[in-house]
VEXNUNU-108174 format. One record per residue: residue in one letter; x, y, z of N, C-alpha, C in turn. Coordinates in steps of 0.001 Angstrom, whole numbers, plus 500000, padded with zeros to 6 digits. Each point is the difference from the previous one (the first is absolute). Example, Ala and Ser with C-alpha at 12.3 -4.5 7.8 and 13.67 -1.06 7.14 Angstrom:
a513190494310507800499110501190500000500900501200500000;s499650501050499280500820501190500060499230501090500730;
//
This chain:
x162776151060425048501615499288499818499725498715500406;x500294499267498802499648498413500038500965498788501239;x500415499277499939500278499177500506501869500538499804;x500371499621498995501729500188498848500089501261500899;x498860500687499282500757501524500346500527500287501310;x498976499552501117500321500680501156501577499398500265;x500327498820499396500780499552500473501736500798499457;x499651500507498386500841499875499141499960501725501113;x499451500687500826499621501569500786500534499639500471;x500148498706501647500581499535500646501659500408499668;x500027499346499227501503499667499574500410500764499078;x499906501160499705500930500634499664500102501438500957;x498954499842501403500184501120500910501074499398500909;x500454498795499659500266499134501010501432500318499788;x501254499709501026501803500544500158500136498889498782;x499189498114499966501426499786498679499510500204498629;x499225500641500072499624500054498740501360501364499134;x500372501164501290501240500390499427500752500188501229;x500678498675499733501431500094501082500852499077498510;x501020500764500207501297499973498944500613499107500652;x501277499692499157501302498166500527500541501388500585;x500291500829500013500836500716500736500037499986501859;x498869500626499924499239499582501372499523498860500234;x499436499141499509500602498068500987501193500087500121;x501794500523499689500409500285499614500606499745501993;x499542501341499860500162501220501275499425499363501052;x499096499583499889498683498725501188501454499067500124;x499759499688499216501356498513499876501170499834501007;x500259501401499977501296500808500387499375500314501637;x499334500983500147499065500147501110500197497658501188;x499241499839499358499790499135500750500937498745500009;x501528500609499531501289499452500350501111500418501154;x498977501511500187500992500701501133498322499963501271;x499458499595499616498927499792501189499998498082500457;x500802500047499035500726497939500562501436500956500720;x500680501127499744500801500011500445500446500062501532;x499025500708500538499089500425500639499496499098500668;x499455499518499954499092498717500869501010498739500977;x499826499915498140500825498392500673501840500387500104;x500841500879499773500930500390499780500889500578501306;x498565500840500239500404501339501593500554501130498962;x500304500211498475500988500995500100498850501647500075;x500669500235501814499798501313500223498405500316499360;x498955499373500685498540499420499735499263501634500057;x500696500391501223499970501367500267499112500720499321;x501231500056498424499685501153499150499861499120498781;x500440499067500073499903499108498477498538499674499771;x498961499232500438498637499810500064499120501220499937;x499932501376500696499439501234499235500247499823499179;x501397500472499495500204500045498253500024499731499661;x500403498179499372498982498822499261498793500192499676;x498800499936501118498731500536499660500106501083499749;x500139501129500407499963500922498969499657500286498540;x501141499293499808500832499180498815498921499129499479;x499517499543500169498967499176499659498712500566499166;x499348501335501536499266500599499433499679500321499341;x501170500813499823500226501824498764499749499058498617;x499743498540500481500678499314497727498659499321499971;x498867500237500851499099498947499470499164501598498900;x499346499459498837499224501169499706498628500430500591;x499884501143499096499038500711500925499692499882501090;x500168500285501042500022500225501043499664501115500382;x500802500950499851499902501662500002500248499918501455;x501229499562500521500609500757500688500915500802499928;x499794500429498957501306501347499694499397500937499592;x498633499770499549499236501233499717499936500724500765;x499817501217498882500186501698500875498246500275500335;x499862500855500824498776500474500693499873501067498883;x498578500724499511499401500532499303499220500965500483;x500405501153499713499293500990501169499594500901499433;x498838501169500375498915500441499035499729501392500841;x500202501107499596499391501335500688498708500186499784;x499877499417501525498062501123499817500379501420501204;x499094501026498773499660500796501732501714500594500313;x500628500156499362501052500201500818501027499085500398;x499531499156500254500220499036500797500587498418498728;x500908499599500834500661498868499286500358498451500888;x498720499988499911499219498341500141500784498851499158;x500669499000500877499673498835499418499187499075499689;x499969500676497693498806498066499749500135498773499946;x501479499963499512500106498625500269501461499214501152;x500311499339500656500688499675500700501285499881499478;x501090499526500498501115499686498836499816498455500918;x501414499394499196500448498174500621500711500258501829;x500038499335500290501204499593500796500869500672499739;x500737499585499530501522499913499649500317501587499385;x498718501195499347500184500574500019500218500599501460;x499261500465500706500247500606501181501312499285500967;x500105498600499890500717499362501140501546500476499222;x500093499892499045501460501120498987500473501313500264;x498329500833500716501093501633500303500706499604501303;x500184499071500566500856500040501291501459499756499048;x500350499512499321501261499444499060500290501627499789;x498699500552498793500241501415499545500619500758500201;x499096499991501377499752501266500715501130500576501292;x500857498594499711500987499322501175500260499849501593;x498836498908500312499521500238501182500555498907500877;x499470498558499023500583499005500037501773499665500813;x500505500115498871501773499845500244500517500835501873;x499489500953499805499939500588501443499768499525500935;x498210499687500273499599499231500876500258498334500303;x501092499568498649501113498762500723500595500311500469;x500549500907499839501415500320500246500099500050501673;x498954500471500450498644501249501315500186498424501006;x499453498922499083499894498588500531501691499243500801;x500614499892498418501047499290499904501166501160500948;x499948501062500815500972500880500881498881499340501496;x498920500026500119500197499345500827500082498439501113;x500291499412498757500302498762500160501674499559499866;x500749501953499847501354499150499800500344500503501032;x501768498881500130500670500688501682501483500832499608;x500464501060499373501452500421498983500944500116501235;x499462498543501433500801500313501356501575499060498745;x499817498949499685501347499967499283500666500760498962;x499351501012499772500865501266498994500017500342501491;x499753500665500653500661500709500868501112499763500020;x499402498615501145501517499283500086501333500020499323;x499443499985498408501249499569499011499646500669499068;x500624501361500084499931501593498779500597499256499035;x500565499163500209500887499788499004499813498405498601;x498287499682500609499345499179499212499392500552499803;x500143502084499599498957500605499132500580499708498984;x501211499879499007501160499853499063499583498904499141;x499556498856500232499148498863499852498928500367499324;x499207500320500184498426501055499907500201500673498913;x501427500815500819500352500906498094500401499240499108;x500542499265500306500900498893498275499252499922499589;x498529498850500141499286499917499827499146500303498742;x499881501055500276499071500649499147501014500112498318;x500918500384500731500933499926498390499760499140498623;x498674499183500056499446498991499707499214500908498558;x499933501031501310498040500688499701500980501370498141;x501188500102500981500355501406498775500516499170498817;x500959498483500496500742498734498883498433499951498662;x498595499827500892499563500082498606499096500867499517;x499753501020500871499477501209499058500605500114498760;x501846500099500327500989499982498439499908499007499588;x499227498790500831500121499123498232498389499823499383;x499071500854500752498195500463499790500644500767498877;x501226501125500451500044501153499265500566499455498239;x500479499042500384501126499708498485498688498967498934;x499278499894500847498890499250499348498454500087499383;x500350501699500050498730501233499178499218499877500355;x499978500181502182499987499962500541499636501921500725;x498731500815499727500314501254500228500571500119501621;x500661501091500623501191499843500924498299499944500981;x498745500228500509498917499678499995500196498367500494;x499489499841499320499666498573499424500976499006501060;x501246501079499812501297499123500014500606499369501608;x499349501701500393500720499737501614498009499782501026;x498874499841499670498978498706499919500588498647500392;x500631499749498671499918498322499813501660500120500811;x500888500815500238501174499360501162499327500083500864;x499703500312501101499067500456501401499344498529500542;x499842499322498754499314498702500058501792499228500565;x500662500683499758501640498742500984499611500424501094;x499480500860501111499416500158501510499988499418500926;x498811498552499091498957499650500395499150500776500810;x499337501181499658499050500519500654499148500385499622;x498696498840499793498857500533499399499299501135500441;x499435501002500935499758500875500007500601500985499038;x501730500011500342500658501483499925499960499465498361;x500282499097499724499798500014498198498795500092499313;x498916499652500554498552500703499665500108501077500307;x500507501377501017499700501252500545501503500701498992;x500568498983499528501052500187498796499096500513498737;x499129499229499063499932499203498821498098501107499834;x499898500325500805498656500622500183500790501367499835;x500591500583500070500252501412499742501530500194498931;x500640498516499410500385500537498912499038499565498725;x499895498418500123499655499857498518499181498598500897;x498924500641500384498250499362500910499663498797498487;x500458499953498032499729499205499996500677498072499673;x501002500287500807500487499055500117499902499494501587;x498794500279500674500306499457501265499215498605500227;x499746499466498904499641498509499824500181499119500263;x501374500106499078501131499372500087501144500342500452;x500268501329500466500915500220500940499640499357501679;x498373499965500410499652499905501536499984498506499843;x499102499237499281500400498695499623501530499550500561;x501117499933498962501162499979499652500864499898501942;x499541501936499941500885499574501827499041499254500906;x498547500257500160499508498932500855500242498673499799;x500073499324498894500960498999500440501152499760499381;x500869500359499799501256499604500434500596499953501705;x498959501314500790499963500148501387499312498417500175;x499469499380499863498701498925500497501652498903499879;x500370500076498864501491498865498983501283500167501125;x500192501136501070501527500445500535500381497984500363;x498975499581500748501086498782501110500336498756498232;x499264500301498814500839499510499041501569500370499005;x499811501728500016500215500781499262501634500043500629;x499667500041501065501150500695500868501358498868500393;x499539498911500051500534498954500989501700499692498591;x499736499761498786500664499723498809501241500968500405;x499692501135499734500865501236500152500794500373500921;x499754499874501317500365500319500574501259498753500796;x499629499275499617501138498480500189500649500195498822;x499490500648498946501604499916498800500369500664500461;x499735501042500411501217501412500845500839499564500690;x499756498752501233500097499753500583500984498549500600;x500877500551501209500905498789499287499493499415502034;x500068498692500163499758499539501170499976500400501503;x501533500479500234500365500585500827499667500936500464;x499182501110498848499632501325500079497922499556501063;x499742498785498326498687500526500935500200498705501163;x500861499281500140500153500044501810499805500597501218;x500382501900499520500623500533501076498965500202501135;x499918500214500795499013499958501493500148501546500736;x499315500595499931500184501690500212499891500752501409;x500466500214500586499502500031501493498870501114500099;x499317499661501193498879500720500725499817501578499919;x498931500560498843500383501445500065499461500260501378;x500184501305500032499985501142501744498527499563500014;x499744500298500845497845500771500515500602501891499678;x498419499653499565500280501832498696498812500081501492;x500453501103500527498797501183500651498789500137499580;x498917500162500666498437500288499445500674501849499388;x500172500420501197500518501815499024500804499639499082;x500490499167499555500910500548498350499260499091499370;x499048499245500132499165498989498986498602501421499436;x499829500719501730498787501642499866500820501212498649;x501264499703500064500784501135499629499750499730498504;x500346498905499513500260499558498880499622500051498867;x498321499284500364499177500829498709499661501449500029;x500113500660500832499613501288500401501578500644499011;x500872499024499810501376500995499484499906499485498280;x499678498822499957500716500040498739498060500706499134;x499200500138500547498591500760499386500654501445499832;x501206500782500850500405501095499471500584499769499323;x501147499250499966500353499973498832500484499515498580;x499370499551499977499272498500498726499495501162499452;x498724500909500752499151500491499486500390501843499286;x501014500369500886500534501095499283500541499410499205;x501139499225499622500665499008499061499039499784498419;x499146499791500307498674499636498801499364500299500530;x499072500892500096498510500703500225498822499174498834;x500745499115498710499217499695499937499034498347500313;x500714499282501294499941498940500617499752499550501045;x499655501868500352499668500132501455497874499176500376;x500201499465498877498257499413500944500282498659500134;x500878499127499113500523499024501106500395499918500792;x501672500825499692500380500070501674499614500601500964;x499431500746499624498712500596501257499441498838500189;x499072499500499613499059499248500426500939498141500836;x500562500140499282501098498416500759500964500490501017;x500829501452500186500377499579501492498875501077501355;x498717500283499128498472500596501371499818498581500367;x499521498452498477500001499431501104500875498658500683;x501626500592499725501041499073500757499652501787501632;x500226500426500148499609501109500805498522499548500961;x499027499607499647498437499486500618500560499205500582;x501362498974499282500575498333501278501251500334500663;x500444501026499808500760499435501613500098501472500629;x498979500707499460499405501292501120499164498990501413;x499686499560499606499150498757501292499011500983500563;x499201500867499304498638500541500298498724500078499246;x500708499599498953498325499212499253500301499229499200;x499843498512501351499294498942499220499927500154498852;x498361500599500482498597499190499101500363500767498913;x500959500862499203500386500799498994501100498977499450;x500479499174500687500989499797499595499957498017499450;x498762499960500890499387498970500089498984499463498683;x499525501436499829499120500305498895500873499622498621;x500696501143499446500881499678499479500984499445499083;x500349498180500943500312499422500014499523499052499412;x498407499756500671499357498901500380498719501000498250;x499027499850500591498365500891499240500959500740498886;x500327501040500378499923501286498579501129498896498896;x501092499263500663500794499816498712499620498856499236;x499047499182500939499791498895499331498404500485498934;x499102500774500209499175500852499235500486500327498547;x501342500927500418500596500675498971500363499106499397;x500636498514500550500527499465498784499520499150499384;x498188499465500009499299499258499390499541501441498752;x500028501107500320499503500994499122501610500334498545;x501270500047501142500861500668498923500191498254498955;x499803498973500949499989498715498930499570499777499286;x498962499845499890498982499839498771500127501162499234;x499836501328499879500187501060499636500866499950499111;x501241499736500466500921500139498769500102498345499408;x498983499206500867499871498713498400499416500373499410;x498896500722499989499062500588499209500998500488498778;x501001500804499792500785500539498951500388498791499157;x500091498835500254500498499683499447498853498933499322;x499965501231498554498727499495499703500719499249498237;x499567498894499317500518499534498861500672500385498844;x498752501717499913501206501106498425500892500427501189;x500371500407501134501014500572500454501033499217500124;x499926498430500082500980499816501298500620498579498756;x499466500356498928501145498767499155499705500415498501;x500941500840500750501275500297498895501007500079499924;x501349499561499254501484500613500048500630499993500612;x498836501902500709500809500620500735500053499336501475;x498851499415500235500066499265501427500287499337500328;x500383498667499001501317499395499976501273500427500671;x500556501625499259500959500229500143500344500420501129;x498655500601500756500235500431501227499586498775501468;x499503499091499287500320498714501202501308499086500146;x500844500568498570501481499646500025500775500807500946;x499773501271499419501017501297500236499556499771501819;x498708499615500381499766500305501701500699498606500591;x500100499172499547501259498907500421501522499798499891;x500178500929498983501309500804500111500286500860500999;x498862501244499756499832500621501289500460499590501706;x498932498903500020500223499411500952501099498876500792;x500832499555498902500761499725500166500950500256500590;x500792501731499304500828500268500315500331500796500737;x498196500172500669500128500429501173500218499145501454;x499815498925499884500312498629500668501844500054499556;x500415499727499213501212499328499593501162502023501658;x499671501143498958500908501288500714499601499403501220;x498895499967500122500269500361501941500388498212500405;x499928499058499453500816499534500671501977500373499470;x500427500417499228500731500268500014501117501506500387;x498897500548500500500182500654501164500569499120500957;x498582499456500316500512498826501192501482499712500496;x500385499899498702501301498963499639501053501032500718;x499444501402498958501294501440500538499919500214501274;x498899499837501292500236499663501165500422499240500472;x500175498468499706500676499178500369501898500135500172;x499921500161498400501091500395500374500792501745500704;x499025500840500304500392500775500305500296499419501874;x497821499469500316500963499531501518500538499366500378;x500938499245499215500973498741500753499019498347499729;x499086500452499650498871498412499462499162500515501601;x499577501069500006498912500337500916498236499696499675;x499859500560498390498703500358500171500066498622498551;x498418499273500421499766498624498847499844500647498588;x500692500164499011499185500370498399499038500286500068;x499226498159500563498227499788499388499125501708500402;x500582500164501207498871501078500381499790500917499098;x500694499884498923500103501694499098498395499864499013;x500008498698499943498978499451498563498541500824500390;x499865499933501594498732500664500568500364501115500062;x500945500894499416499297501551499562499150500175499052;x499714498550499299499050500393498918498956500638501463;x498051500461499387499264500756500784498591499045500256;x500246498434499808499099499203500685500045499845500873;x499572500200501332499618499422501451499165499925500128;x500238498809501065501337499533500591500762498778498728;x499314499404499255500605498876499393501088500122499003;x500064501386499648502227499661499661500557499929501161;x499737500059500831501040500461501872499607497545500583;x499337499684499258499460499133500240501044498857499202;x500060500426498743500411498978499075501380500255500376;x500812501653500447501063499737500739500180498591501050;x499135500088500880500200498961501131499465498832500097;x499568499765498357499895498703499307500827499240499644;x501074500564498879501043499575499596500987500651501068;x500053500759500928500866499631500602500813498438501004;x498558500073500363499643498588501035500124498538498627;x499716500492498913500305498351499543501738500040500138;x501631501218500225500514499329500013500829499792501659;x498810500420501038499901499991501363498934500357500364;x499292499074500579498554500366500405500150499893501433;x501109500712500898499854500273500882500679501834500332;x499637500187498586500428501555499843498510501011499080;x500019500951501230498797500935499969500230500999498919;x499807499877499333500041501581499174498976501129499857;x499027499782500684498366500763499417500417501595500375;x500139500133501192500132501406500547501017500761498761;x501114499112500496500838500456499308499743500460498609;x499301499495498883499368499977498856499298501268500069;x499245499868501207498588501770500462500138500886499173;x501917500066500536500421501439499453499876500739498845;x500328498820499201500546500412498596498226500335499289;x499524499034500226498358499667499774499272501582500283;x499800500317501277499569500913499999500939501492499652;x501219500092499393500645500598499797499923500408498393;x499430498231499367499649500066498912498209500859499552;x499413500065501117498637500336499606500098501398499912;x501267500588501082499915501570499609500599500472498650;x501162498720499960500808500538499124499384499950497733;x499516499047499975498980499609499325498448501741499946;x499838500608501059499117501005499667500747500968500117;x501455500110500507501097500953499145499755500167498784;x501095498274499486499688500258498457498596500412498973;x499029499575499982498763500721499504499780501118500486;x500506500746500797499904501802500871500893499957498271;x501601500047499604501016499901499416499369500455498535;x499549498705499726499402499885498810498687500887499427;x499440500661501665498400500843499463500507500894499832;x500953500287500728500481501580499529500541500772499694;x501021498320499099500289500175498200499601499979499358;x498864499264499984499569500178498785497964500042500121;x499301500346501254499291500063499865499655501509499476;x498932500267499898498349501146499231501267501525501044;
//
């Protein structure tokens, strides 16, 4: 083969000869998300691995999704050719392994004390799920199937692992756009929520200072995860793995006798699973799947879901403000979405813009952690109604 022939063969075997304009567009989008993660620090722990997974999956001829080739030899099935990296990593999503393990870590990092101290805050966490069901109806009206509509609606809960868990069971073909939309909106909580919160509240409401929460006893914190696991699993067995792992992680934390397990769940384990889950979710955003009118509709519906969930939480907070004679700051209702603890911090920030001496964080954590349970319950209801 002459020199020119060698160059031609090299070019034809490279990704440059196979790349499409759609893939170039997706690579540009992934670079923009990387910029948001690094420069703007929008939820970088989630957004950076997702964006890089999106980058990798749209590089042609890399073989990262290649399925393994097996061969039967003397009655034994052997691997003739190994599969690509993403083929194996995706099994953690496909087999519902990653989301429950993420919940285990989240549970180990979560303090349910504010919810136990103020049980009424569960109303705001539940109210924030209104966006899930409102958007579910909107998606049905836009000719999505009930399974697809349920998967789109759950974006409103702002809980990435739950969105992934539900979508893999009901509408796996939509996993890419739904997961990217869910995690993107989680990252954009500080930008999306404040305008809605301010539009729905008055200056006097935003200035309300709430009384100090009561001290929660250790025995209450130990009983709580056990009781929630039993009640929710009996009511909705379909989400037993999510609720069970969430509450097991919390029990690790609150028991005080398994510090090593709690530390592992909070740090090493959740960090590893976050990398695997993030990269895998990003890898589902292939150009041929992502660049469709349907994807734009999903992203827009996800925005509607998230906005309605935020608004509904604030409105429940306003009702509680009236009922309690002005003792509840409605801003904490926005924390009813599941983005822990970012949504609670946003409540604090918006409150302190009106009154720098107002500390709402611990009060907002009640609806925030209630939202985690509420979104899982909403997913369980949808899965029970529309699952196979």
